[in-house]
C-alpha positions in Angstrom: -24.5 -14.9 18.6 -24.3 -11.5 19.7 -23.6 -8.1 18.0 -20.3 -7.1 18.1 -19.1 -4.2 20.6 -18.8 -0.9 19.1 -15.4 0.5 18.5 -13.1 2.3 20.8 -13.8 6.2 20.3 -10.1 7.0 19.9 -10.1 7.8 15.8 -13.0 9.5 14.1 -14.7 7.4 12.1 -15.3 8.2 8.0 -18.7 8.3 7.3 -21.1 8.4 4.2 -24.7 8.6 4.7 -27.1 8.3 1.3 -25.8 11.0 -0.6 -23.0 9.1 -1.3 -23.6 5.0 -0.1 -26.8 5.1 -2.5 -25.4 6.8 -5.4 -23.9 4.2 -7.4 -21.5 6.3 -9.4 -20.4 8.3 -6.3 -20.2 5.0 -3.8 -18.2 2.7 -6.5 -15.1 5.6 -6.3 -14.9 5.0 -2.6 -12.9 1.9 -1.8 -12.5 -0.5 1.5 -9.5 -2.6 2.5 -9.1 -5.3 5.3 -5.9 -7.2 5.7 -5.0 -10.4 7.7 -1.3 -9.1 7.9 0.1 -12.5 5.9 -0.6 -11.3 2.6 -4.0 -11.5 2.1 -6.8 -9.3 2.3 -10.5 -8.4 1.4 -11.5 -5.4 -0.5 -14.5 -4.1 -2.5 -16.5 -0.9 -3.1 -19.0 1.2 -0.7 -22.1 0.1 -3.1 -21.2 -3.5 -2.9 -20.1 -4.0 -6.6 -16.6 -5.6 -7.4 -15.5 -3.2 -10.0 -11.9 -4.8 -10.0 -10.7 -8.0 -10.7 -8.7 -8.0 -7.2 -11.7 -7.8 -5.4 -12.9 -10.2 -3.4 -14.0 -10.8 0.1 -11.3 -13.4 0.6 -8.0 -13.3 -1.4 -5.8 -15.4 0.3 -1.8 -15.2 0.6 -1.0 -19.0 0.4 2.6 -18.5 0.5 2.7 -15.5 3.1 2.8 -12.9 1.9 2.5 -13.5 -1.9 0.7 -16.2 -3.8 -2.3 -14.7 -3.6 -5.8 -16.5 -4.7 -9.6 -14.8 -5.2 -11.3 -17.3 -3.3 -14.6 -15.7 -1.9 -15.5 -12.9 -4.3 -19.0 -11.9 -2.8 -22.2 -12.1 -1.0 -24.8 -11.2 -2.7 -27.5 -11.0 0.2 -31.0 -10.4 0.3 -33.7 -10.2 3.2 -37.1 -11.0 3.6 -39.1 -8.6 5.8 -42.9 -9.0 6.9 -43.3 -10.8 3.4 -41.4 -8.1 1.3 -38.0 -9.1 -0.1 -35.1 -6.4 0.1 -31.9 -6.5 -1.9 -28.5 -5.7 0.2 -26.0 -6.6 -2.5 -25.5 -5.1 -5.7 -23.8 -6.6 -9.1 -22.9 -4.7 -12.5 -22.9 -7.1 -15.5 -21.3 -6.4 -19.1 -24.8 -5.8 -20.4 -24.6 -2.8 -19.0 -27.7 -3.6 -16.4 -27.3 -3.6 -12.5 -28.7 -5.7 -10.5 -29.3 -6.7 -7.9 -29.6 -3.1 -6.8 -28.9 -3.1 -2.8 -27.1 0.1 -2.9 -30.4 1.7 -2.9 -31.0 0.2 0.6 -28.0 1.7 2.5 -28.3 4.2 5.2 -25.1 4.6 6.1 -21.9 3.4 5.3 -18.7 4.4 7.8 -15.3 2.9 8.4 -15.5 2.3 12.1 -11.4 2.0 12.8 -10.7 -0.1 10.2 -13.4 -2.5 10.1 -16.0 -1.2 7.2 -20.0 -1.3 8.0 -22.9 -0.8 6.4 -26.2 0.1 7.8 -29.3 -0.7 6.0 -32.6 0.0 6.1 -35.4 -2.0 4.9 -38.5 -0.5 5.6 -38.6 -0.1 9.5 -36.3 -2.8 9.5 -32.6 -1.8 10.2 -29.5 -4.5 9.9 -25.9 -3.8 10.2 -22.9 -5.7 8.1 -19.5 -5.5 9.0 -16.2 -7.4 7.7 -12.9 -8.0 8.9 -10.0 -10.8 8.8 -8.3 -12.9 11.6 -4.9 -11.9 12.2 -2.3 -14.2 10.7 -5.0 -16.2 9.0 -6.9 -16.9 5.4 -10.1 -16.0 7.1 -12.6 -13.7 6.4 -15.6 -13.0 8.9 -18.8 -11.1 7.8 -21.0 -10.6 10.5 -25.0 -9.4 10.5 -26.8 -7.8 13.1 -30.5 -6.8 13.1 -30.3 -3.7 14.9 -34.5 -3.3 14.7 -37.5 -4.6 13.4 -40.8 -5.5 14.6 -40.2 -9.2 14.1 -37.6 -11.7 12.5 -36.2 -11.6 9.1 -35.0 -14.3 7.0 -31.6 -13.8 5.5 -30.5 -15.0 2.2 -26.7 -15.6 1.2 -25.7 -16.6 -2.1 -21.6 -17.4 -1.5 -19.5 -16.5 -5.2 -16.6 -18.0 -5.4 -13.3 -18.5 -7.7 -9.8 -20.2 -7.1 -7.9 -18.1 -9.3 -4.3 -16.3 -9.2 -5.5 -12.9 -8.1 -4.2 -11.4 -11.3 -5.9 -13.7 -13.8 -9.1 -11.6 -14.0 -11.4 -13.8 -16.8 -9.9 -17.3 -16.1 -12.6 -18.7 -13.8 -12.1 -22.0 -11.5 -14.8 -23.7 -11.4 -14.9 -26.2 -8.3 -14.3 -29.8 -8.8 -16.8 -29.9 -5.9 -18.7 -28.5 -3.3 -19.5 -30.6 -0.5 -21.7 -30.1 2.8 -19.7 -29.7 6.1 -20.9 -29.0 9.9 -22.3 -25.3 9.3 -21.5 -24.8 6.0 -19.7 -26.2 2.6 -16.4 -26.7 1.2 -15.4 -25.8 -2.1 -12.4 -27.7 -3.7 -11.0 -26.5 -6.8 -8.1 -28.7 -7.1 -4.5 -27.7 -8.4 -2.2 -26.1 -6.3 -4.6 -24.4 -4.4 -6.5 -24.9 -1.1 -10.4 -25.8 -0.3 -12.3 -23.0 0.5 -14.3 -23.3 3.9 -17.8 -21.6 4.0 -19.7 -21.4 7.0 -22.9 -19.6 8.7 -23.0 -19.7 12.6 -27.0 -20.3 11.8 -29.3 -21.8 9.2 -29.3 -23.9 6.6 -26.1 -24.3 3.6 -27.4 -25.5 0.4 -25.0 -26.0 -2.5 -25.0 -25.3 -5.9 -23.0 -24.9 -9.1 -23.8 -22.0 -11.3 -22.0 -20.1 -13.6 -22.4 -16.3 -12.9 -21.0 -14.8 -16.5 -20.4 -10.8 -17.2 -19.5 -9.1 -14.0 -18.4 -5.6 -15.3 -15.0 -4.1 -14.2 -15.2 -0.6 -14.8 -12.2 0.4 -13.1 -10.2 -2.1 -15.2 -11.7 -1.0 -18.5 -9.8 2.5 -17.1 -6.7 1.1 -17.1 -6.7 -0.7 -20.4 -7.3 -4.2 -19.2 -9.7 -7.5 -19.3 -12.8 -5.7 -18.1 -15.2 -8.9 -17.1 -15.0 -11.6 -15.2 -17.1 -14.8 -14.5 -17.5 -16.6 -11.3 -19.2 -19.4 -9.5 -22.1 -19.4 -7.5 -21.3 -22.2 -4.9 -23.9 -22.6 -2.3 -26.9 -20.6 -0.7 -27.1 -19.9 2.9 -30.5 -19.0 5.1 -31.4 -18.1 8.4 -33.8 -16.5 10.6 -32.4 -13.4 12.6 -34.2 -12.1 15.4 -33.8 -8.4 16.6 -30.5 -8.0 18.5 -29.2 -11.1 16.8 -25.9 -11.6 14.8 -25.0 -14.2 12.3 -21.2 -14.7 11.6 -20.6 -15.8 8.3 -17.3 -17.5 7.8 -15.1 -18.1 4.8 -11.7 -19.5 4.8 -8.5 -21.2 3.3 -7.5 -22.6 6.6 -7.8 -26.4 7.3 -9.2 -24.9 10.8 -11.4 -22.1 11.2 -13.7 -21.5 14.0 -16.0 -18.5 14.7 -14.9 -18.6 18.3 -12.0 -16.5 16.0 -14.4 -14.1 15.1 -13.2 -11.2 17.5 -13.5 -7.8 15.4 -10.4 -6.1 15.0 -11.7 -2.9 17.3 -9.5 -3.7 20.2 -6.2 -4.4 18.1 -7.1 -1.0 16.7 -7.4 0.5 20.0 -4.0 -0.7 20.8 -2.1 0.8 17.8 -3.4 4.1 18.6 -2.6 3.7 22.3 0.9 3.0 20.9 1.1 5.7 18.7 -0.5 8.2 21.2 2.1 7.5 23.9 4.6 8.5 21.2 3.2 11.9 21.2 3.8 15.6 23.0 0.8 16.9 21.1 -3.2 16.6 20.0 -2.8 14.7 17.1 -5.5 15.2 14.3 -7.6 12.2 13.7 -7.0 12.1 10.3 -3.3 11.5 11.3 -4.2 8.6 13.8 -6.1 7.2 10.7 -2.7 6.6 9.0 -1.4 4.5 12.1 -4.2 2.3 11.2 -3.4 2.5 7.7 0.1 2.0 8.3 -0.4 -1.2 10.1 -2.0 -3.3 7.2 1.0 -3.1 5.1 3.0 -5.3 7.6 3.1 -8.9 6.5 4.7 -12.2 7.2 7.9 -13.0 5.4 9.1 -16.3 7.1 12.0 -18.2 6.0 13.9 -21.0 7.4 16.6 -18.5 9.1 14.0 -16.4 10.1 10.3 -17.7 10.8 9.4 -14.4 12.7 10.6 -12.1 9.5 8.5 -9.5 8.5 8.3 -7.1 5.0 6.0 -4.3 3.7 3.6 -5.0 1.3 4.2 -2.0 -1.1 0.7 -1.7 -2.3 -3.0 -2.8 -2.9 -4.1 -4.3 -4.8 -1.5 -5.8 -7.0 2.2 -4.6 -5.5 4.4 -7.5 -3.9 6.8 -6.5 -1.3 9.4 -4.5 -3.4 12.9 -3.9 -1.4 12.8 0.0 -2.1 9.0 0.5 -1.2 9.7 -1.5 2.0 13.2 0.5 3.3 11.3 4.0 2.1 8.1 2.7 4.0 9.7 1.5 6.8 10.2 4.9 9.6 7.1 5.8 8.8 4.8 2.7 8.9 7.0 1.3 11.9 8.7 4.1 13.8 6.6 7.1 13.2 3.5 4.7 14.1 5.0 4.0 17.4 5.7 0.3 16.7 9.8 0.1 16.5 9.7 -3.6 17.2 8.7 -4.2 13.7 11.7 -2.5 11.9 14.1 -5.3 13.1 12.4 -8.3 12.0 12.1 -6.5 8.1 15.4 -5.1 8.6 17.0 -9.0 9.4 14.6 -10.9 6.7 16.0 -8.6 3.8 19.7 -8.7 4.9 19.3 -12.8 3.9 18.6 -11.6 0.2 21.7 -8.9 0.0 23.4 -10.3 -3.2 26.7 -8.7 -4.6 25.8 -5.4 -2.7 22.1 -5.4 -3.4 18.7 -5.3 -2.3 16.3 -6.8 -4.3 13.7 -4.8 -6.1 10.6 -7.2 -6.0 9.5 -10.8 -4.8 7.3 -11.5 -7.7 3.9 -13.4 -7.3 4.8 -17.5 -8.0 8.4 -16.9 -7.9 10.8 -17.7 -5.2 13.8 -15.7 -7.3 14.2 -11.9 -6.0 14.5 -9.5 -8.8 17.8 -6.7 -8.6 17.2 -4.3 -11.0 17.5 -1.4 -8.6 20.2 1.0 -7.9 19.0 2.6 -5.0 16.8 0.1 -3.1 20.1 -0.7 -1.1 21.0 2.6 -0.5 17.5 3.2 1.8 18.3 -0.1 3.5 21.1 1.9 4.9 19.0 4.5 5.4 16.1 2.6 7.6 18.7 1.1 9.4 19.9 4.4 10.4 16.5 5.7 11.1 16.2 2.5 13.5 19.3 2.5 15.1 18.8 6.3 15.8 15.6 5.6 17.4 16.2 2.5 19.5 20.3 2.3 20.0 19.8 -1.2 18.9 23.5 -1.8 18.5 22.9 -6.2 18.3 21.1 -5.0 15.1 24.1 -3.1 14.0 26.5 -5.4 15.0 25.1 -8.4 13.2 24.6 -6.3 10.0 27.8 -4.8 10.1 29.5 -7.2 8.1 26.5 -7.2 5.3 26.9 -3.2 5.3 30.5 -3.4 5.0 29.9 -5.5 1.8 27.6 -3.3 0.4 30.2 -0.5 0.3 32.7 -2.7 -1.1 30.1 -3.7 -3.9 29.4 0.0 -4.9 33.2 0.8 -5.1 34.5 -2.1 -6.9 31.5 -2.3 -9.2 28.3 -4.5 -9.1 25.5 -5.9 -11.6 24.4 -3.3 -14.2 27.5 -1.0 -14.5 26.8 0.1 -10.9 30.1 1.6 -9.3 31.6 4.4 -8.0 33.4 6.4 -10.9 37.1 7.3 -9.1 37.2 10.6 -11.0 34.2 12.3 -8.9 33.5 10.1 -5.9 29.9 9.9 -7.5 27.8 6.5 -8.0 27.0 5.8 -11.7 25.1 3.1 -13.2 22.6 2.1 -15.4 22.2 0.1 -18.9 20.0 0.0 -22.0 16.9 -2.0 -21.7 17.1 -2.0 -17.7 15.4 0.6 -15.3 17.1 0.9 -12.3 16.2 4.2 -10.3 12.5 4.6 -8.6 11.2 6.0 -12.3 11.3 2.8 -13.7 8.3 2.8 -15.5 9.0 0.4 -18.6 6.7 -0.8 -21.5 8.4 -3.7 -23.4 11.8 -3.1 -23.7 11.2 0.2 -23.9 12.4 2.0 -20.8 10.6 5.3 -19.9 13.1 7.2 -17.8 16.0 5.0 -18.5 18.3 8.0 -16.2 21.7 5.9 -17.2 24.2 7.9 -15.7 24.6 9.5 -12.1 21.2 10.3 -11.0 20.8 13.2 -8.2 18.9 11.3 -5.6 20.9 7.8 -5.7 24.2 10.3 -4.9 22.6 11.9 -2.5 21.4 8.8 -0.8 24.9 7.3 -1.8 26.1 10.1 0.2 23.9 9.5 3.1 25.2 5.8 3.1 28.3 6.7 3.7 27.8 9.6 6.6 25.8 6.8 7.7 28.7 4.2 7.8 30.6 6.5 9.0 28.1 6.7 12.2 28.3 3.1 12.8 31.9 2.5 12.7 31.9 5.1 15.6 29.2 3.3 17.2 30.7 -0.2 17.1 34.3 1.2 17.4 35.8 0.3 13.9 38.0 2.5 11.4 36.4 5.6 10.1 39.2 6.8 7.6 38.3 5.0 4.6 34.3 5.2 4.6 35.1 9.4 5.9 37.3 9.8 2.7 34.6 8.2 0.5 32.0 10.4 1.6 34.3 13.5 1.4 34.9 12.5 -2.3 31.3 12.2 -3.2 30.1 15.2 -1.4 33.0 17.3 -3.5 31.4 15.6 -6.5 28.3 16.5 -6.0 28.9 20.2 -6.8 28.6 19.1 -10.1 24.5 18.5 -10.1 24.3 22.6 -9.7 23.2 24.2 -12.8 23.8 27.8 -12.7 22.0 28.3 -16.1 18.6 27.0 -14.5 19.2 28.2 -11.0 18.6 24.5 -10.0 20.2 20.7 -10.2 20.2 18.6 -12.9 18.4 15.1 -12.6 20.9 13.0 -14.0 25.0 13.6 -15.0 27.1 11.9 -18.0 24.2 9.9 -19.6 24.5 8.5 -22.7 23.4 12.3 -24.4 25.1 14.6 -21.4 23.6 16.0 -18.7 19.7 15.7 -18.1 18.0 19.2 -17.5 14.6 18.2 -16.7 12.7 19.6 -13.8 12.1 16.9 -11.2 11.6 16.2 -7.6 14.6 14.4 -7.6 16.9 17.2 -6.5 15.3 17.5 -3.2 16.8 14.9 -1.7 20.1 16.7 -1.8 18.2 18.7 0.9 16.0 16.3 2.6 18.8 14.0 3.7 20.4 17.1 5.6 24.3 16.3 4.6 25.0 20.1 3.9 25.6 19.3 0.3 24.8 22.6 -1.1 24.9 26.0 0.5 21.9 27.7 2.3 20.9 29.9 -1.0 21.2 27.0 -3.5 19.4 24.7 -1.1 16.5 27.2 -0.6 16.1 27.5 -4.5 15.7 23.8 -4.7 13.0 24.1 -2.4 11.0 27.0 -4.3 11.8 25.9 -7.3 10.1 22.4 -6.7 7.6 24.1 -4.8 6.3 26.7 -7.8 6.3 24.0 -10.1 6.1 20.0 -8.9 3.8 20.9 -5.4 0.2 19.9 -5.7 -2.2 19.1 -2.9 -1.5 15.4 -2.5 2.3 15.0 -3.2 4.5 16.2 -6.2 4.5 16.0 -9.9 7.2 14.1 -11.7 8.1 16.5 -14.1 7.3 19.9 -14.6 4.2 21.1 -16.2 6.3 23.3 -18.7 8.3 20.0 -19.8 7.2 19.0 -23.2 6.9 15.6 -22.5 4.8 16.1 -19.3 1.5 14.4 -19.2 -1.1 15.3 -16.7 -3.5 12.6 -17.0 -3.2 9.2 -15.8 -5.1 7.0 -17.7 -5.7 4.5 -20.3 -3.8 1.2 -21.5 -0.8 0.0 -20.2 1.6 2.1 -22.7 -0.2 5.5 -21.9 -0.1 5.1 -18.2 3.2 4.1 -17.8 4.2 6.7 -20.7 2.5 9.3 -18.1 3.9 7.3 -14.8 6.9 9.2 -14.2 6.5 12.4 -16.8 3.9 14.5 -14.4 2.2 12.3 -12.3 1.9 13.3 -8.9 3.3 10.9 -6.5 2.1 11.3 -2.6 5.4 9.8 -1.3 7.5 12.5 -2.4 5.3 14.5 0.3 7.9 13.5 2.9 11.3 14.3 1.2 9.8 18.0 0.4 8.2 18.5 4.1 12.3 17.4 5.0 13.5 19.8 3.0 10.8 22.4 3.9 11.6 22.2 7.5 15.2 22.5 6.8 15.1 26.0 4.5 12.3 27.7 6.6 11.9 26.2 9.8 8.8 26.6 10.1 6.4 23.4 11.0 3.0 25.4 11.0 3.8 26.1 7.1 4.6 22.2 7.0 1.3 21.2 8.3 -0.8 23.0 5.8 1.1 21.5 3.0 0.1 18.1 4.6 -3.8 19.0 5.7 -5.4 18.3 1.9 -4.7 14.8 2.6 -6.9 14.5 5.6 -9.9 14.8 2.9 -8.1 12.5 0.9 -8.6 9.9 3.3 -12.5 9.6 2.5 -12.3 9.9 -1.5 -10.6 7.0 -3.4 -9.2 3.5 -0.7 -11.2 4.5 2.8 -8.8 5.5 5.6 -5.4 5.1 3.5 -3.4 7.1 1.1 -3.3 6.5 -2.7 -0.4 5.8 -4.6 -0.4 8.4 -7.2 -2.7 11.5 -8.5 -3.2 13.2 -12.0 -0.7 15.9 -12.3 -3.6 18.4 -13.9 -6.4 19.6 -11.6 -8.4 18.1 -9.7 -5.9 15.7 -9.0 -7.8 12.4 -9.7 -6.8 9.5 -7.5 -5.2 6.8 -9.6 -2.9 3.4 -9.4 -3.2 1.7 -5.9 -5.7 2.7 -3.6 -3.3 2.0 -0.6 0.5 2.3 -1.2 2.5 1.8 1.9 5.2 4.7 0.9 2.3 7.4 0.7 1.4 6.6 4.1 4.4 5.9 5.5 5.9 9.2 4.8 2.8 11.1 5.1 3.1 9.9 8.7 6.9 10.6 9.1 6.2 14.2 7.6 3.8 14.4 10.3 6.0 13.5 13.1 8.4 15.6 11.9 6.6 18.9 12.4 6.6 17.9 16.2 10.0 17.0 16.7 11.6 19.4 14.4 
């Protein structure tokens, strides 16, 4: 096969030389990600080691976008050139040993569009390796191109496999059989999974069945989880590669997979950037263009019998599913701001099928068909996402179709639905919550203990409730429906919202009428009272909210979830689940909150240049953890180390949306 074409020069590459790629400790902190648009992915480290139980070249989604299985873990490659052997792969072991040590031969690594590219220097021989997935299929391609050498090299590839649920670290799925097929091997594990097809475009394949025990997973150790894994060496592939030639390796959970499908994703990346550029009236920094490619990784199929073309948004890689709240917060950024409004309608329609008792599901658990509804705000974000889409497209057909669902949402919230969610007729505000249930976005829970229960009337929920009522008034006018009742409900909510202002502190209560009264903690949730733009407070109080949050909560990578002066503040996110969840919303920085902060800042100060300066540090972050994408969270204390998922949809979406807002403000 010929070498892959170079990526179009539309986005600056993220690139490292030996100072990063050849340093194991540093290179392991940088993770790459490729996706297939149906929930599957491939991911690993620049060093070539696996540091998480979620790492693998093929993590297949068998019931898109969930039921994900770790199938091809990694390829341990070496090449022989002029009689000497050179490792390309690297492994960490529970014993503390590292071997092989192929990271020492990495001359450079770069993200070529969305495709990871390693360049290895083995004496004067130079070989490149690329990894990508076929869109819409559980198929991963790995291409090896011998860029230069004085003579051919012999390439040896050991396929390390598994077939376990991707959460279940340490539970190896031993193959029932490894059988030869044309050009490769078929690995069958039985149960409810699928066989794994392994093929190479040239050379020979030899079946093996050898247990590799004790892979070390330092990222899992840092999270207080099982930090060892076992996998199976299922086969060895060998081929001779002449200068200029490319060997392509295929791993697939599909019945039919062919090398003819191995088109590198460069053209797809170029089309995404072209679509985005068409929406722009000014030059765009390279790091913002990268967000467009990152946004695409979260869009996934969620087909149903009623809507075969349904779409959704994976909340984060590696371990999250598609969540209702995260999807609706992310949608204006990953679809509309990215220049792809056609993605929004299938998402909005798909989720409408799951609205029940006026509520949108919180999440769709992996391995389950039963959605969970423990959320007070996802439905309100759904209404806002619909408004963002309709404002951008004037798609009244969708609005007409969803109008009955929207009116039912309002009715259930006024009359009462699950978890005590109901409008309080005395002040027009939305209340909700019950012991042991986490309903707001601050949803950490350890066992039966909810860390931030926020029972009562949370401020961001009521800002969203008022915004939803205003949106319904606007929808009704577009559809020529009555508005009187909706407007009266909105007026009542606005009048009641005055109760959130705390004159003693000069900023807002976080929750009203909780079991122990009002909650005084300084949190970022009050920003929504300004960011959503409903005029809930006068200009001096709006400025006070923005200034207070900027002083106590704003960091280079988002906003803290609690002010450092609070006795409950935790500035480090780490350790076992109890410690991590205890810090999750008690000081940890959340990248997605940069979106509402920029909205509020622009509203108060009308200074797009200042807003852009606040966003610029994210450009450096794109090369620091999940390459080309944005982490879920960061430590509350400097240096604000990235934590949680290395790629989070609402982090990417809100950052992209916020930047485009600085153009249009």
